[in-house]
N, C-alpha and C positions, 0 to 999 in steps of 0.2 A: 407213301409222300411224307415229304420230311418237315415237321414242324420246327420253325425259327424261336430260340427261346429268348428273350431277354435277358443279359447277364446280370445285367443291374440289379436283377432280384436277389442275385445267391450273395449281393458283396451287401456292407454293412457302410452307411452312410456318413456315420458316427465314426470318429477315432476310437478303439478300445487300448487302455493303457493298463500293464501290471504296478499294480500298486508297492509288489516289494521289488521289483525292474532293482531300482539304484545299490540297494543293499547288497542283494545277491550278485549285481554286478564289480562291488567291490572287492566282495568277499571271493569272487571267482577267480579275479586278479589278483588277492593276495595266496590264494591257491595255488595259483601256477606262478609266482614270484617264489613263493617258499620250497616248490622243487629244484625251478633252479637256483636258488641257492643252497639247499642240501647237494646238490652235485658239484657245486664251487667250494663249499666251505666243509669236507670231512666229513660229508654223509651226517651233520647234523643240522637241526633246524633253528629255528630264532624267536625268541618270544620279543623282539627290539620291531615294531614296524618300519622304522627308520633304516635300521637294516636293508631293506627290502626294497628300497625306494627305483633303487638301479637298477630289478629285474622285474619290476610291475610293466605288464607288458603296453596296457595303455597310457604308461604313466604316472608320477606319482599323484596329478592334477586330479584325478579320479577318485581320490581320498578325499575330495573337498565337499562332496555332497552325502559326506558320513563324520559322524564323530570320530576321534582316532580309534581303528580299530584293537580289539584287544587280542591277543594269539597264547596261547598258554600251548604247552609242549608236555611230551610224556615220551619214554621211549620208544621210537619208530611211529610215531603220529603226532599233530599239533590239531588245535580246533581256534578257529578266529569267531571273533564274534564281533557285527558291526550293526551301530545305531544309525536307525536315519535321521539326519538331523531338524526333518519339519516335523516327523510325524511323532517320534522319539520312537520308533517301533524297533525292538531288538531281533536280529540275525537268529538270535538263538533256535530258531526251528528248521536252521541251517545249517548243518553240523557238517565244518569240512574237514576229512582227515585224510592222511595221507592215502589212499588209494580211491577213496568214490566222495561221492558228493551225496549227503542223506540227507533227504528231506521229509521232516516228519511235518507232518499237517495235520 
């Protein structure tokens, strides 16, 4: 005999949100923008966020949910730091390097 199971018991009735989603989204967009910039500018990264505006996949408007990000570069890599406007939480736990995203929680 096959039993019928009510699926609503397996789903949450309330919305679950990730409090770090906004700053991680901005950091990811800058990660992709840096790689595109790198391919177009003689294999160099930039520390100037405005240089990346035209390379941000979702557009520069994504930056409005954070403080102006800071970017530091070293030979062959870059680090992006993003500060959340509301919580003032920093993305320093999410270090973005040229080849991978490292989450240090």
